[in-house]
Structures are given as structure tokens and as C-alpha cells.
C-alpha positions as CSV (number, residue, x, y, z in Angstrom):
1,M,-5.9,-48.1,69.7
2,K,-2.8,-48.1,68.2
3,L,-0.7,-49.5,70.8
4,V,-2.9,-52.8,70.3
5,L,-2.8,-52.8,67.1
6,L,0.9,-53.0,66.8
7,L,1.9,-55.2,69.8
8,S,-1.2,-57.7,67.7
9,F,1.1,-57.0,64.7
10,V,4.2,-57.7,66.5
11,A,2.7,-61.2,67.8
12,F,1.9,-62.3,64.4
13,G,4.0,-64.7,62.0
14,A,7.7,-65.2,63.3
15,D,9.6,-66.0,60.7
16,A,7.9,-63.4,58.2
17,S,9.3,-59.6,57.7
18,K,8.1,-57.0,59.4
19,I,7.1,-53.9,56.7
20,L,5.7,-50.4,57.3
21,V,4.4,-48.4,54.8
22,W,4.4,-44.8,54.5
23,P,1.9,-44.1,51.7
24,A,1.1,-40.5,49.2
25,E,-2.5,-40.3,48.1
26,W,-4.5,-40.9,45.0
27,S,-3.1,-42.7,41.7
28,H,0.6,-43.6,44.0
29,W,-1.8,-45.5,46.7
30,I,-3.5,-47.2,44.5
31,N,-0.4,-48.6,42.7
32,M,1.1,-49.4,46.5
33,K,-1.7,-51.2,47.7
34,I,-0.7,-53.6,44.7
35,I,2.5,-54.3,45.8
36,I,1.3,-54.4,50.0
37,K,-0.8,-56.9,48.5
38,E,1.6,-59.3,47.0
39,L,4.0,-59.0,50.0
40,I,1.0,-60.0,52.3
41,S,0.4,-63.4,49.7
42,R,4.1,-64.4,50.5
43,D,3.7,-64.2,54.4
44,H,5.3,-60.6,55.0
45,E,3.3,-58.4,57.7
46,V,2.8,-55.6,56.6
47,A,1.8,-52.2,58.7
48,I,0.5,-48.5,57.0
49,M,0.7,-46.1,58.3
50,R,-2.3,-43.8,57.5
51,S,-3.2,-40.5,58.3
52,S,-7.0,-39.0,59.2
53,A,-7.0,-36.6,56.2
54,Y,-6.4,-39.1,54.5
55,T,-9.0,-42.1,55.6
56,D,-10.8,-40.5,52.7
57,F,-9.0,-42.9,50.1
58,I,-7.1,-45.0,52.3
59,K,-9.8,-47.6,53.6
60,I,-9.3,-50.0,55.6
61,D,-9.9,-52.3,53.1
62,I,-6.8,-54.9,53.1
63,P,-7.7,-57.5,56.2
64,E,-4.4,-59.2,56.3
65,A,-3.1,-55.5,56.9
66,T,-2.3,-53.9,60.5
67,Y,-3.3,-49.7,60.5
68,I,-1.8,-47.4,61.9
69,D,-3.8,-44.0,62.6
70,F,-1.8,-40.8,63.8
71,Y,-3.9,-37.6,63.8
72,V,-2.7,-34.5,61.7
73,P,-4.8,-31.2,62.3
74,Y,-6.3,-31.5,58.3
75,E,-9.9,-32.1,57.8
76,E,-10.3,-35.4,55.5
77,G,-9.6,-34.7,51.9
78,H,-7.6,-31.7,52.4
79,H,-5.6,-32.2,49.7
80,L,-8.0,-33.4,47.2
81,Q,-9.6,-29.4,47.8
82,S,-6.4,-28.4,47.0
83,M,-6.0,-30.6,43.5
84,D,-9.4,-29.6,42.9
85,K,-8.3,-26.1,42.9
86,V,-5.4,-25.9,41.2
87,L,-7.0,-27.8,38.4
88,S,-9.9,-25.8,38.2
89,Q,-7.5,-22.5,38.4
90,V,-5.2,-23.3,35.6
91,K,-6.6,-25.8,33.6
92,L,-10.4,-27.0,34.5
93,G,-12.0,-23.8,35.3
94,D,-13.7,-21.2,33.7
95,P,-11.5,-19.9,30.5
96,A,-12.9,-16.9,31.2
97,E,-11.7,-15.9,34.4
98,S,-7.9,-17.8,34.2
99,S,-4.6,-15.5,32.9
100,F,-1.2,-16.2,32.9
101,F,-0.1,-14.6,36.6
102,G,-3.5,-16.2,37.8
103,K,-2.5,-19.6,36.6
104,A,1.0,-19.2,37.8
105,Y,0.3,-17.8,41.2
106,A,-2.2,-20.7,41.6
107,M,0.5,-23.2,41.2
108,V,3.0,-21.3,43.3
109,S,0.6,-21.7,46.2
110,F,-0.8,-25.0,45.6
111,V,2.9,-26.0,46.0
112,A,4.1,-23.9,48.7
113,E,0.4,-25.2,50.4
114,Q,1.2,-29.3,49.9
115,L,4.7,-28.8,51.2
116,S,3.5,-26.7,54.3
117,M,1.0,-29.7,54.6
118,R,3.2,-32.9,54.1
119,M,6.2,-30.9,56.5
120,N,3.3,-30.2,59.8
121,Q,2.2,-33.3,58.7
122,C,5.9,-35.1,59.4
123,E,6.2,-32.5,62.3
124,L,3.4,-33.5,64.5
125,V,4.2,-37.6,63.5
126,M,8.2,-36.9,64.8
127,S,7.3,-35.5,67.8
128,N,5.2,-38.1,68.9
129,S,7.6,-39.7,70.9
130,T,4.9,-43.1,71.8
131,L,4.0,-43.7,68.4
132,L,7.6,-44.0,67.7
133,N,7.9,-46.3,70.6
134,S,5.6,-48.3,69.6
135,L,7.0,-48.3,66.3
136,N,10.6,-49.4,67.0
137,A,9.4,-51.8,69.6
138,T,7.7,-53.9,66.5
139,D,10.9,-54.5,64.8
140,F,10.5,-53.3,61.3
141,D,13.0,-54.8,59.1
142,L,11.9,-52.3,56.2
143,V,10.4,-49.2,55.3
144,L,8.7,-49.0,52.0
145,A,8.2,-45.2,51.6
146,D,6.5,-42.9,48.4
147,P,9.5,-39.7,48.8
148,T,6.4,-37.9,47.5
149,V,5.0,-37.0,51.3
150,M,8.2,-36.9,53.1
151,C,8.7,-38.3,56.3
152,G,8.9,-42.4,55.7
153,E,12.7,-42.0,55.4
154,L,12.9,-39.8,58.7
155,I,10.8,-42.6,60.4
156,A,13.4,-45.6,58.9
157,T,16.5,-43.7,60.0
158,K,15.2,-43.2,63.7
159,M,14.1,-46.4,63.6
160,G,17.7,-47.8,62.2
161,V,16.8,-49.8,59.4
162,P,17.0,-49.7,55.6
163,F,14.5,-47.4,53.5
164,V,12.7,-48.4,50.2
165,Y,11.2,-46.1,48.0
166,N,8.3,-46.3,45.4
167,V,7.7,-43.6,43.1
168,R,7.6,-42.3,39.7
169,T,9.0,-39.3,39.5
170,L,10.2,-35.9,42.1
171,P,10.9,-32.1,40.9
172,A,13.9,-31.7,39.0
173,E,14.3,-35.6,38.7
174,L,15.2,-35.8,42.5
175,H,15.0,-39.7,41.9
176,F,17.5,-39.7,39.5
177,S,20.1,-37.0,40.9
178,L,19.8,-38.5,44.7
179,S,20.7,-42.1,43.9
180,Q,23.4,-41.0,42.5
181,T,22.6,-42.1,38.6
182,P,24.5,-39.8,35.7
183,M,22.1,-37.3,33.9
184,P,23.5,-36.7,31.1
185,L,21.3,-33.9,30.0
186,S,22.9,-34.1,26.2
187,Y,20.2,-36.2,26.1
188,V,18.2,-37.7,28.9
189,P,16.0,-34.3,28.7
190,M,14.2,-33.3,32.6
191,I,11.1,-32.7,33.3
192,N,8.5,-30.5,31.8
193,T,10.5,-29.7,29.2
194,E,8.9,-31.8,26.8
195,F,12.4,-32.8,24.8
196,S,12.8,-36.4,23.3
197,D,16.4,-37.7,23.6
198,N,17.3,-35.9,20.7
199,M,18.1,-32.6,21.2
200,N,19.1,-30.0,18.7
201,L,21.5,-27.3,20.6
202,F,18.4,-24.8,21.9
203,E,16.9,-27.7,23.3
204,R,19.8,-29.1,25.0
205,T,21.2,-25.6,26.0
206,L,17.6,-25.2,27.5
207,N,17.8,-28.5,28.9
208,M,21.2,-27.5,31.1
209,I,19.3,-24.6,31.7
210,T,16.1,-26.2,33.3
211,Y,18.1,-29.0,35.1
212,A,20.3,-25.5,37.0
213,Y,16.7,-23.9,38.1
214,Q,14.8,-26.9,38.7
215,T,17.5,-27.9,41.0
216,I,18.5,-24.9,42.9
217,G,14.1,-24.5,43.5
218,V,13.7,-27.9,45.0
219,R,16.8,-28.0,46.6
220,A,15.9,-24.4,48.3
221,G,12.3,-25.8,49.1
222,L,13.0,-29.5,50.4
223,S,16.0,-27.8,52.6
224,M,12.9,-26.9,55.1
225,M,12.7,-30.1,56.0
226,D,16.2,-30.0,57.8
227,S,15.0,-28.2,60.7
228,I,13.0,-31.7,61.2
229,V,16.1,-33.6,60.5
230,H,18.0,-31.4,62.8
231,K,15.2,-31.4,65.4
232,Y,15.0,-35.3,65.5
233,I,17.1,-36.9,63.8
234,D,21.0,-35.3,63.5
235,S,21.7,-32.2,64.1
236,N,24.5,-32.8,60.8
237,R,22.6,-34.0,58.4
238,S,20.3,-32.5,55.8
239,F,16.7,-33.9,54.9
240,L,17.9,-34.8,51.1
241,D,21.6,-36.3,52.5
242,I,18.9,-38.7,54.4
243,V,16.3,-39.2,51.3
244,S,19.7,-40.2,49.4
245,Q,20.3,-43.2,52.1
246,S,17.3,-45.2,49.9
247,S,18.6,-48.3,50.0
248,M,16.3,-49.1,46.8
249,W,14.6,-46.7,43.8
250,L,12.0,-48.8,42.4
251,I,10.5,-46.3,39.7
252,R,7.1,-46.7,38.2
253,T,8.5,-46.6,34.4
254,D,9.9,-48.8,32.1
255,F,12.1,-48.9,28.5
256,A,9.4,-49.6,26.6
257,F,7.9,-46.4,27.6
258,E,11.1,-44.3,28.9
259,Y,13.9,-43.2,26.7
260,P,17.2,-45.2,26.8
261,R,19.2,-43.3,29.9
262,P,22.0,-45.2,32.6
263,L,21.1,-46.2,35.4
264,M,22.5,-47.2,38.5
265,P,22.3,-50.8,40.4
266,N,20.0,-49.7,42.9
267,V,17.4,-47.8,40.5
268,K,15.2,-50.7,39.2
269,F,12.7,-49.8,36.6
270,I,8.5,-51.3,37.7
271,G,6.7,-49.6,35.2
272,G,3.2,-51.0,34.6
273,F,3.6,-53.9,37.8
274,H,0.1,-52.6,38.6
275,C,-1.2,-53.9,34.9
276,Q,-3.2,-57.4,34.4
277,E,-5.3,-59.2,32.0
278,A,-8.6,-58.3,32.0
279,E,-11.3,-60.4,33.9
280,P,-15.0,-60.6,32.1
281,I,-17.5,-57.4,32.7
282,K,-19.2,-58.1,36.0
283,D,-21.3,-55.2,35.4
284,E,-24.4,-56.8,33.0
285,N,-26.1,-53.9,32.3
286,L,-22.7,-52.5,30.8
287,L,-21.6,-55.2,29.2
288,D,-24.9,-55.4,27.4
289,W,-24.0,-51.8,26.4
290,I,-21.1,-52.9,25.4
291,N,-21.7,-55.7,23.2
292,E,-24.4,-53.4,21.5
293,A,-21.5,-50.6,20.4
294,K,-21.1,-51.8,16.1
295,D,-18.3,-49.4,16.3
296,G,-16.4,-50.6,19.4
297,I,-15.7,-47.8,22.6
298,I,-14.0,-45.6,24.3
299,V,-12.6,-44.8,27.1
300,F,-12.5,-41.7,28.5
301,S,-10.9,-40.8,32.0
302,M,-8.7,-38.1,33.6
303,G,-7.7,-40.5,36.7
304,S,-7.9,-40.7,40.2
305,M,-7.6,-36.9,41.3
306,V,-9.8,-35.8,38.3
307,R,-13.5,-35.4,39.1
308,S,-15.3,-32.8,37.8
309,M,-14.6,-29.2,35.5
310,H,-16.0,-26.2,34.1
311,K,-19.2,-27.2,32.6
312,S,-18.4,-25.1,29.7
313,K,-15.0,-27.3,29.1
314,A,-17.7,-30.5,29.8
315,E,-20.0,-29.2,27.5
316,V,-16.9,-28.9,24.1
317,I,-15.9,-32.5,25.1
318,A,-19.4,-33.7,25.1
319,A,-20.5,-32.1,22.0
320,A,-17.4,-33.8,20.0
321,L,-18.5,-37.1,22.0
322,A,-21.7,-36.7,20.4
323,R,-20.9,-36.7,16.8
324,L,-18.8,-40.4,17.1
325,P,-20.2,-43.7,16.1
326,Q,-18.1,-45.1,18.8
327,R,-20.0,-45.1,22.5
328,V,-18.0,-44.0,25.1
329,I,-17.6,-44.4,28.5
330,W,-16.6,-41.4,30.3
331,R,-15.4,-41.4,34.2
332,Y,-16.5,-38.1,35.3
333,D,-18.7,-36.8,38.7
334,G,-19.7,-33.0,37.1
335,E,-22.2,-31.1,36.5
336,M,-24.4,-33.0,32.9
337,P,-23.2,-31.2,29.8
338,D,-26.2,-30.3,27.9
339,S,-24.4,-31.5,24.7
340,L,-24.1,-35.0,26.1
341,G,-24.8,-37.0,23.8
342,A,-26.6,-41.1,23.4
343,N,-23.4,-42.7,22.3
344,T,-21.5,-41.5,26.2
345,K,-22.6,-42.9,29.2
346,T,-20.6,-41.0,32.3
347,M,-19.9,-42.6,35.1
348,D,-18.0,-42.1,38.6
349,W,-16.3,-45.1,38.8
350,I,-14.8,-47.4,36.3
351,P,-13.6,-50.6,35.5
352,Q,-10.7,-49.1,33.6
353,N,-8.7,-52.9,33.2
354,E,-11.0,-54.4,31.9
355,L,-12.5,-52.2,29.7
356,M,-8.9,-51.2,27.9
357,G,-8.2,-54.9,27.8
358,H,-11.7,-55.6,26.2
359,A,-12.0,-56.9,22.3
360,K,-14.6,-53.5,21.5
361,T,-12.2,-51.2,22.8
362,K,-10.8,-48.5,20.0
363,L,-9.4,-45.8,21.9
364,F,-8.4,-44.3,25.6
365,I,-8.3,-40.2,25.8
366,S,-6.6,-39.9,29.1
367,H,-4.9,-37.1,30.6
368,G,-1.4,-38.6,30.5
369,G,-1.2,-39.8,34.1
370,T,1.6,-43.4,34.4
371,N,-1.8,-45.3,35.7
372,G,-3.8,-45.4,32.5
373,L,-1.2,-44.5,29.9
374,Y,0.4,-48.4,31.4
375,Q,-3.0,-49.5,31.1
376,A,-3.5,-48.5,27.7
377,I,0.1,-49.0,26.8
378,Y,-0.1,-53.3,28.3
379,H,-4.1,-53.3,26.4
380,G,-2.0,-52.2,23.7
381,V,-4.6,-49.4,23.0
382,P,-3.7,-45.9,21.7
383,V,-4.0,-42.8,23.2
384,V,-5.4,-39.6,23.1
385,G,-4.1,-37.4,26.0
386,V,-5.1,-34.1,27.2
387,P,-1.9,-33.7,30.1
388,L,-3.0,-31.3,33.3
389,L,0.1,-31.0,35.5
390,V,3.6,-32.0,36.2
391,D,4.9,-35.7,34.3
392,Q,1.8,-35.8,32.3
393,F,2.8,-33.6,29.1
394,D,6.1,-35.6,29.2
395,N,4.3,-39.1,29.5
396,M,2.6,-37.9,26.7
397,L,5.3,-37.3,24.5
398,R,7.0,-40.9,25.0
399,V,3.5,-42.0,23.8
400,T,3.3,-39.8,20.5
401,E,7.0,-40.1,19.1
402,R,6.2,-43.4,20.1
403,G,3.9,-43.5,17.1
404,A,0.8,-44.7,19.6
405,G,-0.9,-41.1,20.4
406,V,-1.8,-37.3,20.4
407,T,-1.8,-34.7,22.4
408,L,-4.0,-31.6,22.4
409,D,-4.0,-28.6,24.7
410,I,-7.1,-28.9,27.0
411,T,-7.3,-24.9,28.0
412,T,-7.5,-23.9,23.5
413,L,-9.6,-27.1,23.3
414,T,-12.7,-26.8,20.5
415,S,-15.0,-29.8,20.1
416,N,-13.6,-29.7,16.5
417,E,-10.4,-30.1,17.0
418,L,-11.1,-33.2,19.8
419,Y,-13.6,-35.1,17.0
420,E,-11.4,-34.9,14.4
421,T,-8.4,-36.1,16.4
422,V,-10.2,-38.9,17.8
423,S,-11.4,-39.9,14.4
424,R,-8.0,-39.5,12.8
425,V,-6.9,-42.1,15.5
426,I,-8.9,-44.9,15.4
427,A,-9.4,-44.6,11.2
428,D,-5.6,-44.7,11.1
429,Y,-4.7,-48.1,12.3
430,T,-0.8,-46.8,12.7
431,F,-1.7,-45.3,16.1
432,T,-3.2,-48.9,17.0
433,E,0.2,-51.4,15.8
434,S,2.0,-48.6,17.6
435,A,0.7,-49.1,20.6
436,Q,0.2,-53.2,19.9
437,R,4.2,-52.4,19.5
438,M,4.9,-51.0,22.6
439,S,2.6,-53.8,24.8
440,R,4.9,-56.6,22.9
441,I,8.6,-54.7,23.8
442,H,6.3,-53.8,27.7
443,R,5.5,-57.5,28.1
444,D,9.2,-59.2,27.0
445,K,10.8,-59.5,30.7
446,A,12.1,-62.1,33.1
447,M,9.9,-61.2,35.3
448,T,6.7,-59.9,35.5
449,P,7.3,-55.5,36.9
450,L,5.3,-57.2,40.0
451,E,7.3,-59.8,40.4
452,S,10.4,-57.6,40.2
453,A,9.1,-54.6,42.4
454,V,8.6,-58.0,45.2
455,F,11.9,-59.7,44.3
456,W,14.2,-56.3,44.9
457,I,12.0,-55.4,48.5
458,E,12.7,-59.0,49.6
459,Y,16.2,-58.4,48.4
460,T,16.6,-55.7,50.4
461,I,15.7,-57.4,53.6
462,R,17.4,-60.3,53.0
463,T,20.8,-58.4,52.5
464,K,20.1,-56.2,55.3
465,G,20.0,-52.6,53.3
466,A,21.5,-53.8,49.7
467,F,24.5,-51.3,50.7
468,H,26.7,-52.8,48.3
469,L,24.7,-52.0,45.6
470,R,25.5,-48.2,46.5
471,P,27.7,-46.6,44.5
472,A,30.9,-45.0,46.1
473,A,29.9,-41.8,44.5
474,H,27.5,-40.6,47.7
475,N,30.6,-39.9,49.5
476,L,32.6,-37.5,47.1
477,Y,32.2,-34.3,47.7
478,W,30.0,-32.3,44.4
479,Y,34.4,-31.1,43.2
480,Q,35.3,-34.3,43.8
481,Y,32.8,-36.5,41.8
482,L,33.5,-33.5,38.8
483,M,36.9,-34.4,38.9
484,L,37.7,-30.8,39.2
485,D,40.5,-31.8,42.5
486,S,42.2,-34.4,40.1
487,L,42.0,-31.3,37.5
488,A,43.3,-28.6,39.3
489,L,46.0,-31.3,40.4
490,I,46.9,-31.6,36.3
491,A,47.0,-27.8,35.9
492,A,49.0,-27.2,38.8
493,V,51.9,-29.9,38.2
494,L,51.4,-28.3,34.1
495,Y,52.5,-24.9,35.7
496,L,55.3,-26.4,37.6
497,L,56.9,-28.1,34.6
498,Y,56.1,-24.8,32.4
499,R,57.8,-22.7,35.2
500,Y,60.4,-24.0,36.6
501,L,61.8,-27.5,34.2
502,P,63.6,-24.9,31.3
503,T,65.3,-23.5,34.9
504,T,65.9,-27.1,35.8
505,L,67.1,-28.2,33.1
506,K,69.8,-25.2,32.1
507,F,71.1,-25.8,36.0
508,I,71.6,-29.3,35.0
509,F,72.9,-29.0,31.3
510,S,75.0,-26.1,33.0
511,S,76.7,-28.1,35.9
512,S,77.0,-31.2,34.1
513,L,78.5,-29.3,31.1
514,R,81.4,-27.5,34.3
515,L,81.6,-31.1,35.2
516,K,82.8,-32.0,31.9
517,M,85.3,-29.3,31.2
518,K,86.4,-29.7,35.3
519,T,87.5,-33.5,34.0
520,E,89.0,-32.7,30.6
């Protein structure tokens, strides 16, 4: 079946570019789908590699695309069960059962489990000669990959075609360091530090230390992928060496949100490419319920990965929401809290973009994920954030720094604190003004983020890899990049001058004097 799909893919559209997509999970896939649909609308042929463990969310719902299924020994939805477990242990579980060491162990176990799953999946793909031969026979022009799930870059390297990354962030800021983008630690904060770009001496020092231990730890962990590279690609190359060969880095942020920083010519910001003008809400019952909200509505969603939480947490949140005069639409699929108010509607799925763009929307309560935050920015809606993991804390810092929201700690959150914070952000119009200012900056571009993303993908195909945008820094050893060899040369020359110049000058002067005396 796999081979038949690939052969049909080869036969279709000889003039169109052929793009192979290596996707990641949940919100990452939501983003990737948007780019895929736009590429298809421009007559490109797209094939999507689909792991058997990902069939719970990667549905065959893009009829114009080809799906290439492969088997892995993990049950459908295993990745989500893993995420549910760590979120419960670290943030959303019973507070009485959590401890510092328990949370730390849960995080380490989660990272180890995810890394193992991704490595095993990649090993199975790279060892499948039938699959790789079929991919080779298709003559793809490019691989579009999400680097959070390793292997897309190895498949591209095996096929000898360029690859482009679609990414929000990587551990230790690898998306910047591996693209050789300068990272001045004096004003570029590392992920998970929750520092702004205005750091004091203590913060700059801690930022430098954070860079060191994150880089060492992450590079050590990903070095485990080297065995797969040595076995199937090249025994003289490392996994990170191949990752650094990416032709283009499409990063899901922009300078309406991100702090100013240097960028390389093959690093492009495309934040908010999934945002669009809100369409009318199609659910008539929901629309009627919203229209009856005299004081407006609040949208509450903790992203595609969070389906529920411990009932004690839900009770705290529901009790706070019940006191508000606004109506609340809460994306929630867990056990219903007893304190749920008549003003709160829970739904297992919400038309989020349509709700964000509705005239009655006053506030967005979010976990700080990039997708939801950019929708809030696009529509000029202020945010109350309760970040959970990874970049969400830093995301909310950027929103609060710009005056467009407030961040709360969900592990210590009380009902009164949530009620007062939500009430304050809605009542103080400066939060809305700041959100609208971010919206104006975000929208003021020569082309939309989605147009930019597709342009650079097509540009990479047209230029056969856009290697002219690749900085020569990739060809330097670390000591050459830091100019240590040049400094060593200068130091050696200065030492030689210091050591021998006086003796040499004395010898020359003495010789000249003796010659002059003989002449006289």
C-alpha cells in the first residue's frame, strides 16, 4: 500500500515541486498543516510521513496530500499519555502528592522517555530499506521537517535533498546556535531563565551559566543520535553536524513578540502564520450564548496537549470564574468541578480563532503556548497566563513585559488570586491598549507570515538549497570562530618582539656604529 501511494505521488504533476513532510505532535502538527495546505494550494505535491503512534492526531484529512504510514512499537497516543503524566506530576496534579524531587524526577523521566521514543522511531525508519528506496524513487525536491522529532534531517541527507525546519524553539536555543546565529548573552536571554533583554549583572552571569549547562546537557543527550548517523549516513559525522546543515530555519516568532537580536540570512521569523481574520461562529447555540453576554466573554484554553487536571485545581479555577460578570468559554474535558458557575461553558473543543476575534471577547486565559498567544496578539486581546512547561514561562514574560498581560503560578494559584487578576486586567484598559499595539506591530509587514514561510520554502527549492545564505562560520572550528588562533598569533608575535627586538636593535646599532668607526 505504501509503495502504491508513493508511485501515485510520482505520477502526479510533473512540473510541481515534491515536498516530503516530517511532522511532530499536536500544536506543532496544527502549524505544519497550515503550511502544507498553502503549499498544496500553490500546486506543490506534498507527502506526509505518519508514524503509527501519531495517528490519533495526524488524520488523513488533507485529500490532496499523500500519507506515508510506517509502524513503530508504540500504541496510538503514547506521546500524549506521556505528556499527561508529566503535567499531572509537575503542574496539574494533586498538590498534596507533589514534591520538588518528585517533580524533578518526573521531568527527567519524561525527557528520557521522549528521547528514547524518538530515537527508536528514527532507527526503525532508517533501517527500513524498502521505505527509503521508495522515498528515493519519488525524487523529492525538499524535506520540510519539525526538528523536535528527530529524523527528518537524516531522511533528507540520505536522499541528498535540502531540508527546511519549521520550529518554535529547541532546548538550549539550538535553533540559533546550530544556524550560527550570534547569541550575545549580555542581552539575549536563554530559554527557561525568564529573563528579559535588560539583565543586571547577576542575571547576565546566571544567563551565561545557564547557556553553559544547557548546551553541555542537550548536546550530550542528542549525541546518542550519533550511533544512528554512523550506522546509516556517515561514520565521520555527528547528528548535530547534520542538523546544522539545514538550508532554512523558519522560526515561529516575530519581533512584535520576541526581543531584538541578531539573525542569520537563512533564519526567518514567521510567528503568527496560523492567524487569520475571524469567521462568523457557525455553532448557533454557542453564538446565541455569546450574544447574551452583556459584560463580554472570556476565552480559556490550555492548548491541545492539556485535556484535564486534578479536580482540586479545577475547583479553584471554576470558583474564580463563577464570580465574574463575564461569560467564560473553557476548553476542558476533565471531571466537572462542583463549583462550576452558570456563566461558564466547558467544551472539549472550541473555535478559538473565531472566539478571539469576536467583538465581545475581553480576555484570553492561556498556558502561554505560542499558538494561542499569537492569536491573542493578532486580535489584540490581553492575556492572563498560567504557564506549565518549556518556553511558556518565557512566552508569558514577553507578553507581560509589553504590558499586554499578567502571569500567575498555577501550582500556588488561589481562587481569589485568579478572580482579582482577571478582574483587574479586564478593568484596566491599558492591558487592552498594549495588546492592540502588539497587534498593529505584528500585522505591519510587507507580506503575511504565511506568505513569507511559503516563499522561503519555494526559494530554497528554486536555489537548490539556498547555500549562498549559509554563513562561513559553519566551516570554522570553535577556536577559529572565537578568533583564539588569531589572538594566539598576535600574542606570539608580541612575545617575540618583546623577547628579541631589543637584542636585535642593539645588535644592529652596534654593527652600524663599528662600521662607521672603521669608515672614519
